[in-house]
Every structure is written in C-alpha cells, then in structure tokens.
N, C-alpha and C positions, 0 to 999 in steps of 0.2 A: 197795392194789390194788382192793379192793371199791369204794372211793370213785371211783376212775378208771373202773371199769366202770359204776357208777351214772351218772356224768356223761356217759359215752359213750351210754348208753341214753337219757337225757333229751335229749341233742343229736340223736340219730337220730330219736326220736319227734317232736321239734319240726319237723325237716326233712320227715318224712313228712306231718305235719299241714299244713304249709305247701304241700307239693306237691299234696295232694288239694284243699285250699282254692283253690289257683291253678287247678287243672283245672276245678273247679266254676264258678268265676267266668268263666273263659274260655269254657267250653261255654255258659254262660248268655248271655254277650254274643253269641256267634256265632248261637245260636238266635234271639235277639231281632233280630239283623240280617237273618237269612234269612226269618223269618216275622213279618209285621207284625200279628199277631193272637195271642190266647192259644192256646197249643198244649198238647196232652196228650203227656207224655214218659214213656217207659218206660226205666228205667235199671237195668242189670244189676249195676253195681258200687256197693256200699254206701258206699264212701269218698266217691265223688262225690255220691251222694244226700245224705249228711250235710252236705256242704259247700254245697249249693245253698241260696240264700236263699229264703225264702217270698215269692214275687212272684206277682201275679195273671197274669202273662204265661205262666208255666209251671205246668201242672197235672200233678203226678206221679201216674201210674197204676200199679197193681200187675200188670196183665196187658198184654202187648204187643199183643194183639188190639184193645185199646181205645185205643192210642196213635196219635198223629200222627207221632211220631219215635221211633226206637229208638236208644239209646246202649248199646253193649256191646263186649266184646272180639271176639266172633264173632256174625254175624247169626243170630238164632234162626229156624229154618225155620218155626216155628209162627206167626210174626208176619205172614206174608203179604207183600204189597208195600207197604213203608213206607220213607220216607227213613231212611237208616242213618248214624249218626255213630259211626265206628269208633274204638276205643281202641288200635289197633295198625296198623302199616303193612300187614302181610300181609292182614288182613281188609279194609282200605280198598281195596287193590289187587284183591283177589279178588271182592268183592261188586259186583254190577251195581247194587245199590240204595244204595251209599255216596255220600254227598254231601260228607262232611268226615271228617277224622281228626285226632285229637290224641293224642300219645304222647310219651314221653321217650326220647331217644337220647343216650347218653353224658352223662347229666345235664342235657341241654338240651331245652327243649320244642320239639316239632315240630307245626306246624299246616299242613294241606293241605286243599284243596277239589277235588272231582272234577267237571270240566266236564260230562261225560256224565250224571252223576247229577243235577246241578243242572238241566240241560236237561230230563231225563226227568220230574222233579217240578215243572218250571216255577218254579224258584226263581232269584231274581236276586241276584247277589253285588255288593255295592257296589264301586265302582272302587278304593277304598282297599285292598281285599283281593285284587285281581286277580292280584297277584304270587304268591299262594299256590296258584294253579290248577295242576292236573296234568292 
C-alpha cells in the first residue's frame, strides 16, 4: 500500500513538473513572438518562473512597476497600465489590459489572444496564431 502511494506521488509530481515546464516554454515562445526585443517580465507564479529558461530576450523583474509585461492569475492593480498575460480565463476576459491567456481546462492547455488588448498595446500577432484570437 505504501509503495503504491509512493508511486502515485512520484507520478503526480512528474506530471505537475511537466505542466509547469510546458507553461513556461509556451509563455516564453508567445512573448518572443509578440515582442521583437528584450522585455522585462513580472511573473506572479513561482512554478512558471522556475521553468523559464534564462534567455536574454526575457528579463525577470521582482516588481511589476518595472515590467513591460505582467504574467499573473489576476491583474495586480499596482502595476499600472501594462500588457497582461492571464493565467485563467476569468481574468483574461475581465481585464482590459489582457493580451493573452494560457490555462488548463479539463487537462488540456488553452491559449487565447485578445484582439482589443493587442491593438491597445500595438502588438502584432503572426498569422499562424490568428485562429486563437478572441
């Protein structure tokens, strides 16, 4: 019984590590597509922060006031007006600053872009990703 619980724990941990690594790589790719320059990123969720590769295109900052892009579950009001990469659909839909969202729904990854937010911040989405516009 203990062995079965141990194996279940190891399996679930590997799935969670894969999911956060997948999130980090996808977010990194999307940000590189939208911004053709090095950007400062504020990330509220530590799991994603740990999964991000150290690349010169993404500069991780500790305070959202210093960031070019905010990645969080909910948009922090103290950040001012910054592009917002939401980590849930509710925040993506609610925030007028949201440009994109990535979250899991029924075990499947969901990626969306908000046309109004992209226009507001003058960001151009490649044609390849137009089908993800909302």
